[in-house]
C-alpha positions as a printed Julia matrix, in Angstrom:
428×3 Matrix{Float64}:
 -88.42  38.35  -52.13
 -86.03  38.52  -55.09
 -84.12  41.35  -53.5
 -82.86  41.94  -49.94
 -85.37  43.99  -47.97
 -85.25  44.6   -44.22
 -87.03  46.73  -41.65
 -85.06  49.76  -40.52
 -83.7   50.3   -37.04
 -84.69  53.09  -34.73
 -88.05  53.95  -33.21
 -89.83  54.3   -36.54
 -87.47  52.27  -38.76
 -85.77  55.5   -39.83
 -82.25  54.06  -39.59
 -80.67  51.6   -42.03
 -80.77  47.91  -41.06
 -77.0   47.77  -40.56
 -73.91  49.94  -40.97
 -72.74  48.67  -44.37
 -71.38  51.26  -46.82
 -71.8   51.13  -50.57
 -68.8   50.54  -52.8
 -69.79  53.68  -54.68
 -69.91  55.84  -51.53
 -72.42  56.64  -48.79
 -74.63  53.92  -47.32
 -75.65  50.6   -48.88
 -79.31  50.87  -47.97
 -82.18  52.84  -49.57
 -85.58  53.23  -48.0
 -88.61  52.79  -50.26
 -91.79  54.86  -50.24
 -95.03  52.9   -50.18
 -97.88  53.66  -52.64
 -99.68  55.62  -49.94
 -96.62  57.82  -49.45
 -95.49  56.36  -46.14
 -91.87  55.21  -45.67
 -91.41  51.46  -45.99
 -88.59  48.94  -45.73
 -84.99  49.34  -46.84
 -83.32  47.49  -49.69
 -79.63  46.62  -49.96
 -77.57  48.02  -52.86
 -73.95  47.07  -52.47
 -73.18  49.35  -55.44
 -75.41  51.98  -57.02
 -78.86  52.76  -55.72
 -80.3   51.56  -59.02
 -78.69  48.1   -58.51
 -80.5   46.29  -55.7
 -78.74  43.09  -54.59
 -80.29  39.75  -55.4
 -81.51  37.54  -52.59
 -79.73  34.25  -53.29
 -81.55  32.56  -50.42
 -84.68  32.7   -52.64
 -84.92  29.64  -54.89
 -86.8   31.7   -57.49
 -83.66  33.81  -58.01
 -81.52  30.73  -58.58
 -84.04  29.34  -61.1
 -84.33  32.67  -62.89
 -80.55  32.76  -63.4
 -80.63  29.19  -64.69
 -83.11  30.4   -67.36
 -80.97  33.42  -68.23
 -77.85  31.31  -68.69
 -79.65  28.77  -70.92
 -81.35  31.55  -72.92
 -77.99  32.94  -74.02
 -76.13  29.63  -74.25
 -78.87  28.39  -76.53
 -78.08  31.3   -78.82
 -74.41  30.34  -79.0
 -72.65  32.87  -76.8
 -69.24  31.75  -75.53
 -69.71  32.58  -71.87
 -70.16  35.16  -69.12
 -68.09  37.54  -67.13
 -69.39  37.44  -63.52
 -69.23  41.0   -62.18
 -67.82  41.24  -58.65
 -68.09  37.48  -58.32
 -67.0   37.54  -54.68
 -69.86  39.78  -53.52
 -73.0   37.93  -54.68
 -73.85  36.33  -51.33
 -73.98  38.12  -47.99
 -73.72  36.55  -44.56
 -77.1   35.45  -43.29
 -78.43  37.91  -40.73
 -76.48  40.8   -42.28
 -74.45  41.64  -39.18
 -72.83  45.05  -38.66
 -69.23  45.61  -39.62
 -66.85  46.01  -36.73
 -66.54  49.54  -35.38
 -64.08  51.76  -37.36
 -63.95  49.27  -40.26
 -64.69  51.43  -43.27
 -65.56  48.9   -45.87
 -65.21  45.35  -44.64
 -62.3   43.07  -45.29
 -62.25  41.47  -48.73
 -61.44  38.15  -47.14
 -61.55  36.57  -43.71
 -64.7   36.97  -41.65
 -66.3   39.72  -43.72
 -70.13  39.45  -43.92
 -69.94  41.24  -47.27
 -67.38  39.35  -49.33
 -66.34  35.86  -50.37
 -69.05  33.92  -48.54
 -68.84  30.06  -48.56
 -72.32  29.81  -50.12
 -70.84  31.12  -53.35
 -69.48  27.63  -54.09
 -72.91  26.05  -54.56
 -74.01  28.83  -56.99
 -70.8   28.49  -58.99
 -71.2   24.68  -59.2
 -74.8   25.1   -60.31
 -73.76  27.47  -63.11
 -70.82  25.26  -64.16
 -73.13  22.3   -64.5
 -75.33  24.29  -66.9
 -72.3   25.38  -68.95
 -71.09  21.78  -69.13
 -74.4   20.75  -70.72
 -73.22  22.56  -73.87
 -69.78  20.93  -74.13
 -70.73  18.82  -77.15
 -72.65  21.45  -79.09
 -71.36  22.74  -82.45
 -70.31  26.03  -80.83
 -68.18  24.15  -78.31
 -67.8   24.54  -74.51
 -69.17  27.57  -72.66
 -67.14  29.29  -69.97
 -67.22  31.72  -67.04
 -64.66  34.31  -66.05
 -64.84  35.79  -62.56
 -64.12  39.35  -61.65
 -62.96  39.13  -58.07
 -60.35  41.08  -56.17
 -58.97  38.36  -53.93
 -55.54  37.03  -52.86
 -54.35  34.03  -54.89
 -55.15  31.44  -52.27
 -58.78  32.58  -52.07
 -59.21  33.3   -55.76
 -58.18  29.83  -56.97
 -60.92  28.19  -54.91
 -63.35  29.65  -57.47
 -61.39  27.76  -60.18
 -61.72  24.24  -58.79
 -62.66  21.77  -61.51
 -66.4   21.88  -60.85
 -66.67  25.65  -60.33
 -65.61  28.5   -62.66
 -63.24  28.18  -65.56
 -61.03  31.25  -65.1
 -60.71  34.58  -63.34
 -59.05  37.91  -63.84
 -55.76  37.96  -61.91
 -55.82  41.4   -60.3
 -52.81  40.68  -58.1
 -50.8   41.2   -61.3
 -52.56  44.49  -62.04
 -52.02  45.95  -58.58
 -48.34  45.04  -58.37
 -45.89  47.95  -58.44
 -43.51  48.45  -61.37
 -40.73  46.73  -59.48
 -38.98  43.46  -60.22
 -39.45  41.99  -56.72
 -43.16  42.91  -56.6
 -43.91  41.31  -59.96
 -41.67  38.29  -59.4
 -43.49  37.5   -56.18
 -46.89  37.93  -57.81
 -45.97  35.72  -60.76
 -44.45  32.95  -58.65
 -47.33  32.87  -56.15
 -49.95  33.07  -58.88
 -48.58  30.17  -60.89
 -48.24  28.01  -57.77
 -51.74  28.81  -56.57
 -53.36  28.07  -59.93
 -51.38  24.87  -60.33
 -52.73  23.7   -56.96
 -56.24  23.48  -58.41
 -55.26  22.55  -61.97
 -56.32  25.9   -63.38
 -54.61  28.12  -65.92
 -53.27  31.45  -64.64
 -54.36  34.73  -66.22
 -52.76  38.15  -66.32
 -54.37  41.63  -66.38
 -52.68  45.05  -66.73
 -55.81  47.23  -66.79
 -59.57  47.35  -67.0
 -62.55  49.73  -66.81
 -62.12  50.16  -63.06
 -58.43  51.1   -62.8
 -56.05  53.82  -63.93
 -54.68  52.94  -67.35
 -51.2   51.33  -67.27
 -49.56  54.2   -69.17
 -50.52  56.67  -66.45
 -50.15  54.24  -63.54
 -46.6   53.28  -64.54
 -45.82  56.96  -65.19
 -46.39  57.89  -61.57
 -43.94  57.72  -58.66
 -46.1   55.1   -56.91
 -47.27  52.52  -59.44
 -48.81  49.84  -57.18
 -52.36  49.8   -55.96
 -53.74  49.3   -52.47
 -57.03  47.47  -52.49
 -57.64  47.49  -48.74
 -60.34  50.0   -49.69
 -61.7   48.75  -53.03
 -64.15  51.65  -53.23
 -61.46  54.07  -54.28
 -58.7   52.57  -56.43
 -58.58  55.66  -58.64
 -58.46  58.08  -55.73
 -54.97  56.86  -54.79
 -53.62  58.49  -57.94
 -55.74  61.58  -58.46
 -53.67  64.76  -58.37
 -50.27  63.03  -58.58
 -47.95  63.91  -61.5
 -47.73  61.65  -64.51
 -44.78  61.13  -66.82
 -46.64  59.81  -69.89
 -43.46  59.13  -71.89
 -42.11  57.01  -69.03
 -45.46  55.3   -68.59
 -45.62  54.42  -72.31
 -42.12  52.97  -72.18
 -42.93  50.85  -69.17
 -46.29  49.78  -70.55
 -44.62  48.38  -73.65
 -42.31  46.35  -71.42
 -45.29  45.3   -69.22
 -47.16  44.03  -72.25
 -44.21  41.92  -73.26
 -43.99  40.48  -69.76
 -47.73  39.78  -69.58
 -47.9   38.05  -72.98
 -44.82  35.93  -72.31
 -46.17  34.36  -69.1
 -47.89  30.96  -68.94
 -51.67  31.1   -69.26
 -54.09  33.61  -70.69
 -54.0   37.41  -70.93
 -56.81  39.97  -70.92
 -56.28  43.21  -72.84
 -58.52  46.18  -72.1
 -59.5   48.31  -75.05
 -56.96  51.07  -75.63
 -54.05  49.25  -74.06
 -52.96  48.18  -77.55
 -52.85  51.9   -78.49
 -50.96  53.02  -75.37
 -53.78  55.33  -74.26
 -53.16  57.26  -71.02
 -55.71  57.98  -68.34
 -57.74  61.14  -69.03
 -57.04  62.91  -65.79
 -58.5   66.33  -66.54
 -62.13  65.57  -67.41
 -64.27  68.6   -66.43
 -66.31  67.9   -63.34
 -69.56  68.6   -65.12
 -68.89  65.71  -67.49
 -68.2   62.99  -64.9
 -70.59  60.07  -65.08
 -69.29  57.52  -62.49
 -71.8   57.04  -59.64
 -68.84  57.27  -57.22
 -68.51  60.99  -58.05
 -72.05  61.77  -56.89
 -72.28  59.33  -53.99
 -68.93  60.42  -52.52
 -70.17  63.99  -52.29
 -67.99  65.04  -55.25
 -64.75  64.04  -53.47
 -63.82  60.94  -55.5
 -63.71  61.53  -59.24
 -64.18  57.84  -59.89
 -63.24  55.74  -62.92
 -64.25  57.83  -65.89
 -60.65  58.61  -66.87
 -60.15  55.07  -68.17
 -63.58  54.9   -69.79
 -63.21  57.64  -72.39
 -64.03  56.1   -75.82
 -61.18  54.66  -77.83
 -60.12  56.85  -80.8
 -60.56  55.26  -84.24
 -59.65  57.74  -86.95
 -59.25  61.35  -87.97
 -57.42  64.25  -86.46
 -60.13  65.72  -84.2
 -62.53  64.43  -81.59
 -64.65  62.33  -81.66
 -62.08  60.47  -83.78
 -64.39  58.49  -86.02
 -67.24  57.82  -83.61
 -69.72  60.16  -85.24
 -70.14  63.62  -86.71
 -71.21  64.83  -83.26
 -68.29  65.78  -81.02
 -70.3   65.05  -77.86
 -69.33  61.48  -76.99
 -70.59  60.21  -73.63
 -67.26  61.31  -72.12
 -65.29  64.04  -73.9
 -62.21  62.91  -75.82
 -58.89  64.77  -75.51
 -57.83  67.07  -78.33
 -54.28  65.55  -78.47
 -55.23  61.9   -79.25
 -54.9   62.11  -83.06
 -51.53  60.32  -83.0
 -53.01  57.48  -80.95
 -55.95  56.57  -83.15
 -56.21  53.08  -84.63
 -55.9   54.62  -88.08
 -52.69  56.44  -87.18
 -50.99  53.6   -85.27
 -51.76  50.82  -87.72
 -49.61  52.62  -90.3
 -46.72  53.2   -87.87
 -44.31  50.29  -87.47
 -43.0   51.75  -84.2
 -46.42  52.13  -82.54
 -47.99  50.34  -79.6
 -50.44  48.77  -82.03
 -47.64  47.33  -84.16
 -45.94  45.9   -81.05
 -49.16  44.23  -79.86
 -49.74  42.73  -83.29
 -46.2   41.35  -83.29
 -46.53  39.9   -79.81
 -49.94  38.33  -80.39
 -48.85  36.8   -83.7
 -45.84  35.29  -81.98
 -48.07  33.89  -79.18
 -50.14  32.12  -81.84
 -47.15  30.78  -83.72
 -44.63  29.96  -80.99
 -45.22  26.62  -79.16
 -43.31  27.98  -76.15
 -45.99  30.58  -75.42
 -49.56  30.34  -74.07
 -50.12  27.28  -71.88
 -47.19  25.63  -70.22
 -44.52  26.34  -67.66
 -41.59  28.71  -67.15
 -38.23  28.67  -65.37
 -36.63  31.71  -63.7
 -33.02  32.34  -64.82
 -30.38  33.63  -62.45
 -30.43  37.44  -62.53
 -30.03  40.53  -60.36
 -32.83  41.72  -58.08
 -33.66  44.44  -60.63
 -34.3   42.01  -63.51
 -36.96  39.52  -64.45
 -35.42  36.8   -66.65
 -37.19  33.56  -67.48
 -37.17  30.81  -70.12
 -39.91  28.78  -71.7
 -39.46  25.67  -73.81
 -38.69  25.28  -76.59
 -36.1   27.96  -76.98
 -37.73  31.16  -75.66
 -36.39  33.73  -73.19
 -37.94  36.92  -71.84
 -35.97  39.6   -70.02
 -37.4   42.78  -68.39
 -34.93  45.21  -66.86
 -36.14  47.49  -64.03
 -32.68  48.68  -62.99
 -30.21  51.35  -64.16
 -27.53  48.86  -65.15
 -27.81  47.35  -68.61
 -28.27  43.59  -68.96
 -26.1   41.99  -71.69
 -26.9   38.51  -72.98
 -26.3   36.3   -75.97
 -29.14  35.0   -78.15
 -29.72  33.44  -81.53
 -32.24  36.12  -82.47
 -34.37  38.97  -81.11
 -38.07  38.12  -81.61
 -39.36  41.44  -80.33
 -38.33  44.29  -78.02
 -40.3   47.02  -76.3
 -38.04  49.66  -77.85
 -35.02  49.29  -80.21
 -32.12  47.65  -78.39
 -28.34  47.79  -78.65
 -27.19  44.66  -80.5
 -23.8   43.51  -81.74
 -23.94  40.16  -83.46
 -25.56  37.78  -81.01
 -25.01  40.14  -78.08
 -28.05  42.02  -76.86
 -28.09  44.85  -74.3
 -31.35  45.58  -72.42
 -31.65  48.97  -70.71
 -33.88  50.28  -67.9
 -37.6   49.79  -68.34
 -37.0   47.71  -71.47
 -38.09  44.18  -72.36
 -37.01  41.71  -74.97
 -38.12  38.31  -76.3
 -35.26  36.14  -77.48
 -34.87  32.93  -79.44
 -32.19  30.85  -77.74
């Protein structure tokens, strides 16, 4: 079969085939009803009940995905994002999770995650992408979405497997110098070990937006239970002004590091999480499947505001967007920010233009400079330096010029002072 079906346990098959939970809450198995109305087998849905898991032991599934890849590559698309790339394959036999283990470990001996058989599928897909290397559109690529530690993640990026992956270790790090320094150092070393380029991610459609995350007392994420990353923050106070200040600095850090960077829509506007969506408007399957206890990810999925002073901010003449938009977002529309030289949008434009123009940025290496434990300070050649200050004490340095800063800085001649939660790019 193309999907994973199993007989149920119990006297009449009334119990699920194993004890696996769904990422979206409740159990991972759904029993079908046969045409004659009798209960039948169960099918596995690691996520929503409408998303049955593929059976990768079936050669027909492998061949169908070959056709899908070639169909789109033939039409010139650049590549694919592989959703939850570490969960495609399940351990043969589908054994129970150990008792009291809520979700299964993301790594190690989990029957649910990061199975060794993934390698052959990834190599198969990479070979198809490589067939298009000499076409007019150029090479095709894959990016993996996988929440894994660096040493496990980079296995996916070996030369004959996938091209790149979102680096979620960077996203889940706390807004602390030591947390981010460790993540950056380990990430660069791990990627170098397989000859792959590192990537950096501050946010996405599954996680609390950086402005709100960095505006909370606890800014790091715990993914030991990946089913509820948002739940860790629900109901905790947010200092949006502080979060916006830190998010500007975080963007400067991200875009100064070696490798690629992924920007989620709305980050360039400094949008906060919408934390007060009415319950009747929530759409995330997690909300329903958790028995209305986990509000899910809708707060980061509210549409991005384009223009105008009232919702839906340029989307249509109908105010009922798929998730309601806040009434106080007029100052954060694209239209408003693109005419404001002090906006998030202006900062991102400056940073991205510099990345394109400056040979020190993008691919390459970096060197940590001596600094206090509350400061990240590194250089890239030729002649670039980035400083991010997490501490209360100002950092004073000399530089030939300030390329960009997260907020206006104190400068006297060639002397630059960087305050708490501030970042600066320098030409040295």
